[in-house]
C-alpha positions as CSV (number, residue, x, y, z in Angstrom):
1,M,-18.8,40.8,12.4
2,P,-16.0,38.4,11.5
3,K,-15.9,35.1,13.4
4,V,-13.4,35.0,16.3
5,L,-11.0,32.3,15.4
6,T,-9.3,29.9,17.9
7,P,-5.5,29.6,17.8
8,E,-5.9,26.1,16.3
9,E,-8.1,27.4,13.5
10,I,-5.6,30.2,12.8
11,I,-2.7,27.7,12.6
12,C,-4.7,25.3,10.4
13,F,-5.7,28.0,7.9
14,R,-2.2,29.5,7.8
15,N,-0.8,26.1,7.0
16,R,-3.4,25.6,4.2
17,M,-2.3,29.0,2.8
18,C,1.3,27.9,3.0
19,D,0.5,24.7,1.2
20,H,-1.1,26.6,-1.7
21,A,1.7,29.2,-1.6
22,L,4.2,26.4,-2.1
23,A,2.2,25.0,-5.0
24,S,2.1,28.4,-6.6
25,F,5.9,28.8,-6.1
26,A,6.4,25.4,-7.8
27,K,4.6,26.6,-10.9
28,H,5.6,30.2,-11.2
29,G,8.3,31.0,-8.6
30,V,7.9,33.7,-6.0
31,E,6.1,35.9,-8.5
32,G,3.3,33.4,-8.6
33,I,2.5,33.8,-4.9
34,T,-0.2,36.4,-4.4
35,L,-2.8,36.9,-1.6
36,R,-5.5,37.3,-4.3
37,G,-4.4,34.0,-5.9
38,L,-4.4,32.2,-2.6
39,A,-7.9,33.4,-1.9
40,A,-9.1,32.0,-5.2
41,D,-7.3,28.7,-4.5
42,L,-8.9,28.5,-1.1
43,S,-12.4,29.6,-2.4
44,C,-12.6,32.4,0.2
45,S,-13.1,36.1,-0.1
46,R,-10.3,38.3,-1.3
47,T,-10.0,39.9,2.1
48,T,-9.7,36.7,4.1
49,P,-6.0,36.1,3.6
50,Y,-5.3,39.5,5.1
51,R,-6.7,38.3,8.4
52,Y,-3.6,36.0,8.5
53,F,-0.9,37.8,6.6
54,K,-0.5,41.5,6.0
55,N,1.3,41.1,2.6
56,K,3.1,38.7,0.3
57,A,6.4,39.0,2.2
58,D,4.7,37.7,5.3
59,I,3.4,34.6,3.7
60,V,6.7,33.8,2.0
61,A,8.4,34.2,5.4
62,A,5.8,32.0,7.0
63,L,6.3,29.3,4.3
64,R,10.1,29.4,4.6
65,Q,9.9,29.3,8.4
66,R,7.7,26.2,8.2
67,E,10.0,24.4,5.7
68,F,13.2,25.2,7.6
69,G,11.5,23.9,10.7
70,R,10.6,20.7,9.0
71,M,14.2,20.3,7.8
72,A,15.5,21.0,11.3
73,Q,13.2,18.3,12.7
74,T,14.4,15.8,10.0
75,L,18.0,16.4,10.9
76,E,17.4,16.3,14.7
77,I,15.7,12.9,14.3
78,A,18.7,11.6,12.2
79,L,21.1,12.8,14.8
80,E,19.3,11.2,17.6
81,A,19.2,7.9,15.7
82,E,23.0,7.7,15.4
83,S,25.1,7.7,18.5
84,D,28.5,7.0,16.8
85,I,30.1,10.4,16.2
86,E,32.1,8.9,13.3
87,K,28.9,8.1,11.5
88,Q,26.8,11.2,12.5
89,L,28.0,13.5,9.8
90,T,27.2,10.9,7.1
91,A,23.8,10.3,8.7
92,L,23.1,14.0,8.7
93,A,24.2,14.4,5.1
94,S,22.0,11.5,4.0
95,A,19.0,13.0,5.8
96,Y,19.7,16.4,4.3
97,L,19.9,15.0,0.8
98,R,16.8,12.9,1.1
99,F,14.8,15.9,2.3
100,A,15.9,18.0,-0.6
101,I,15.5,15.3,-3.3
102,E,12.1,14.2,-2.1
103,Q,10.8,17.8,-1.7
104,P,12.6,19.8,-4.3
105,N,10.1,22.7,-4.4
106,T,10.4,23.0,-0.6
107,Y,14.2,23.1,-0.9
108,R,14.0,25.7,-3.6
109,V,11.7,28.0,-1.6
110,M,14.1,27.7,1.3
111,Y,17.3,28.6,-0.6
112,Q,16.4,30.3,-3.9
113,V,14.3,33.1,-2.3
114,D,16.2,36.3,-1.3
115,Q,16.9,36.1,2.4
116,Q,14.4,38.2,4.4
117,D,15.1,40.7,7.2
118,S,15.9,38.7,10.3
119,E,14.7,41.6,12.5
120,E,11.3,41.7,10.8
121,Y,11.0,37.9,10.8
122,P,12.8,36.6,13.8
123,E,10.9,33.3,13.8
124,L,12.2,32.6,10.3
125,A,15.7,33.5,11.4
126,A,15.4,31.2,14.4
127,E,14.3,28.2,12.2
128,I,17.2,28.8,9.8
129,L,19.6,28.8,12.7
130,R,18.0,25.6,14.1
131,S,18.3,23.8,10.8
132,G,22.1,24.2,10.9
133,E,22.5,23.3,14.6
134,P,22.7,19.4,14.1
135,I,25.8,19.7,11.8
136,R,27.3,22.4,14.0
137,S,26.9,20.4,17.2
138,V,28.6,17.3,15.7
139,V,31.5,19.3,14.3
140,N,31.9,21.1,17.6
141,R,32.0,17.8,19.5
142,A,34.5,16.3,17.0
143,V,36.8,19.3,17.4
144,Q,36.5,19.2,21.2
145,E,37.4,15.5,21.1
146,G,40.4,16.1,18.8
147,R,38.9,14.2,15.9
148,L,38.8,17.3,13.7
149,H,40.9,20.4,13.9
150,G,40.2,23.9,12.8
151,D,37.5,26.5,13.3
152,P,34.2,24.5,13.9
153,L,32.0,27.2,12.2
154,N,34.3,27.2,9.2
155,I,34.2,23.4,8.9
156,S,30.4,23.4,9.3
157,Y,30.0,26.0,6.5
158,V,32.3,24.0,4.2
159,L,30.2,20.8,4.8
160,W,27.0,22.7,4.3
161,A,28.3,24.4,1.1
162,G,29.3,21.0,-0.3
163,L,25.9,19.4,0.3
164,H,24.1,22.5,-1.1
165,G,26.3,22.4,-4.2
166,L,25.5,18.7,-4.8
167,I,21.8,19.3,-4.4
168,S,21.9,22.3,-6.7
169,L,23.6,20.2,-9.4
170,H,21.1,17.4,-8.9
171,L,18.1,19.7,-9.1
172,S,19.5,21.3,-12.2
173,S,19.9,17.8,-13.7
174,L,23.6,18.3,-14.2
175,L,24.9,15.3,-12.4
176,G,23.7,12.8,-15.0
177,D,22.3,9.4,-14.5
178,E,25.7,7.8,-14.0
179,R,26.2,9.6,-10.7
180,D,24.4,8.7,-7.5
181,I,24.1,11.8,-5.3
182,E,24.2,9.9,-2.0
183,E,27.4,8.2,-3.1
184,L,28.9,11.5,-4.1
185,A,27.9,13.0,-0.7
186,R,29.5,10.2,1.2
187,A,32.7,10.7,-0.8
188,M,32.6,14.4,-0.2
189,I,32.1,14.0,3.6
190,R,35.0,11.5,3.7
191,S,37.3,13.8,1.7
192,L,36.5,16.9,3.7
193,G,36.8,14.9,6.9
194,R,40.3,13.7,5.9
195,A,41.2,17.3,5.0
196,V,40.6,18.5,8.6
197,S,41.0,15.3,10.6
198,T,43.9,14.7,13.0
199,S,43.7,11.0,12.3
200,P,46.0,9.4,9.7
201,S,44.3,9.1,6.3
202,E,43.6,5.7,4.9
203,M,44.4,7.0,1.4
204,P,48.0,7.0,0.2
205,A,49.7,10.3,0.4
206,A,50.0,12.1,-2.9
207,R,53.5,12.6,-4.3
208,R,54.7,16.1,-3.6
209,A,55.8,18.2,-6.5
210,P,59.5,19.0,-6.3
211,Q,60.3,22.3,-4.8
212,D,62.1,24.9,-6.9
213,S,65.7,25.2,-5.8
């Protein structure tokens, strides 16, 4: 008769499986994650992983849920550490970039895997939503205070897309050594902020092209 596991033992073993799943993903992509392979990595019977996950999709969802949760926590800490709303977006961008750069395989498994059914994996969907909340909350507050104007959700998505684009270029080694990704991120945040800010820009206005008569 199988041993009755405590909740702590279940969480511990699931985390170990997620660690090995991430290592397999780093070497071979999603195709490299198999329950049989994880059993071999963990030196347990082939049936043991099925006590924790019913199939491959389950463990991929659990891994992504854990990593989105870790990113969310990183961003929440960065937001709490900076009280000046003018600097919060830059602080969040820096924290987001550091997380991705220091843990590229984690970032890839979060964003390069096909999105899984939110109804089947509501905990994963909740962590994805949580990971975007720090940026959304700052943008919402800035719009409410009149510092930015426009649809808060649209602004949040534009900022997120910009960060994701920079990270994708960096992880593909397309930025080159002469470009510092954090400097580019700060410039991007400033530029996008000016584009939607109600405050006068510090940059000189561009000459307007003459209108056709």
